[in-house]
Each structure stands twice: as structure tokens, then as C-alpha cells.
C-alpha positions in Angstrom: -36.5 126.6 -57.5 -36.3 124.7 -60.8 -33.1 124.3 -62.8 -32.3 127.1 -65.1 -32.1 126.5 -68.8 -31.2 129.9 -70.3 -27.5 130.5 -70.3 -26.5 134.2 -70.5 -24.4 135.0 -73.6 -20.9 136.3 -73.1 -21.8 139.9 -73.6 -24.5 139.7 -70.9 -21.9 138.1 -68.5 -19.3 140.8 -69.2 -21.9 143.6 -68.7 -22.9 142.1 -65.4 -19.2 141.7 -64.4 -18.7 145.4 -64.9 -21.8 146.1 -62.8 -20.4 143.9 -60.0 -17.2 146.0 -60.0 -19.3 149.2 -59.9 -21.4 147.8 -57.0 -18.2 146.9 -55.1 -16.9 150.5 -55.8 -20.1 151.9 -54.1 -21.6 153.3 -57.3 -25.0 151.5 -57.1 -26.7 154.2 -54.9 -29.0 153.9 -51.9 -32.0 152.5 -53.8 -30.1 149.5 -55.2 -31.8 146.3 -54.2 -30.5 142.9 -53.0 -32.4 141.4 -56.0 -30.4 143.6 -58.4 -27.1 142.6 -56.7 -28.0 138.9 -56.8 -29.0 139.1 -60.5 -25.6 140.8 -61.3 -23.7 138.0 -59.6 -25.8 135.4 -61.2 -25.4 136.8 -64.7 -21.7 137.6 -64.2 -21.1 134.0 -63.2 -22.9 132.7 -66.2 -25.6 130.9 -64.2 -28.5 129.6 -66.2 -31.8 131.4 -65.6 -35.2 129.8 -65.2 -38.2 130.9 -67.2 -39.4 132.8 -64.2 -36.1 134.7 -63.8 -36.0 135.6 -67.5 -39.6 136.8 -67.3 -38.6 139.1 -64.3 -35.7 140.4 -66.4 -38.1 141.3 -69.2 -40.3 143.1 -66.7 -37.3 145.0 -65.2 -36.2 146.3 -68.6 -39.7 147.3 -69.5 -40.1 149.3 -66.3 -36.7 150.9 -66.4 -36.2 151.8 -70.0 -36.8 155.4 -69.1 -33.6 155.3 -66.9 -31.6 155.5 -70.2 -32.6 159.2 -70.5 -31.2 160.1 -67.1 -28.0 162.0 -66.5 -25.0 159.8 -66.0 -26.4 156.9 -68.0 -24.3 157.2 -71.1 -20.5 156.7 -71.0 -18.8 160.1 -71.1 -21.7 162.0 -69.6 -21.6 163.8 -66.2 -22.1 161.4 -63.3 -21.3 158.2 -65.3 -22.1 155.6 -64.1 -25.3 156.7 -62.5 -27.0 154.4 -60.1 -29.6 153.7 -62.8 -26.8 152.7 -65.2 -25.3 150.4 -62.6 -28.7 148.8 -62.0 -29.3 148.5 -65.8 -26.0 146.7 -66.2 -26.6 144.5 -63.2 -29.5 143.0 -65.1 -27.3 142.5 -68.2 -27.6 145.9 -69.8 -28.7 146.4 -73.4 -27.3 142.9 -74.3 -29.5 141.4 -71.5 -32.6 143.2 -72.7 -32.0 141.9 -76.3 -31.3 138.4 -75.0 -34.3 137.9 -72.8 -36.5 139.4 -75.6 -35.5 136.5 -77.8 -36.2 133.7 -75.3 -39.1 131.4 -75.8 -40.7 131.6 -72.3 
């Protein structure tokens, strides 16, 4: 794999760090993937992403935007954090979505 060049901003790292804690606490749910866990650790550690990885993040956010409407997604709602929220934050959350949307890929 080629060397990454896109360093995740602090807000993306902090969101992924929260997701890592939730994953460790067993809140990710049965459908959570190894890819999602790897991405959470990668972002939490501030590892630079390749263009390919950033493109995959864009695709993730596009596919999973509907998860934001599910129960337990928003802080303070019943079931928070839902497995969908854990996964969303594992990919950098709203900050991650904004960030990869600005990258020149």
C-alpha cells in the first residue's frame, strides 16, 4: 500500500478515539466489521490516509447517512450510542465526513 498523505484533523481523531472506547465497551453490535475497527484505530492514532482510503471513507458516509435517523444515534436519545453511531464515529463521524469531502482525491 502506498504512503498516506491525508492526516486526519484533531476532531476526526477525537471522534475515532471515542468510537474505540465504545468498541472496547462492546457497543459496536454484531454487524460491526473488522474494517470499521481498523479505520477507527487508524484515525484515532492520527495515521495518514491514502487517496484510496479517503475515497472509501467518502463511500461509507454516502451509504450510511441514513443511519443518522435511527434510534440511539443522537446523544441523549434512547439506546445511545447505537451500533450505527459507533460505526459512524469509527469512520470519523460528522467531522470525518466533512474532512474527506474537502480532500482533493
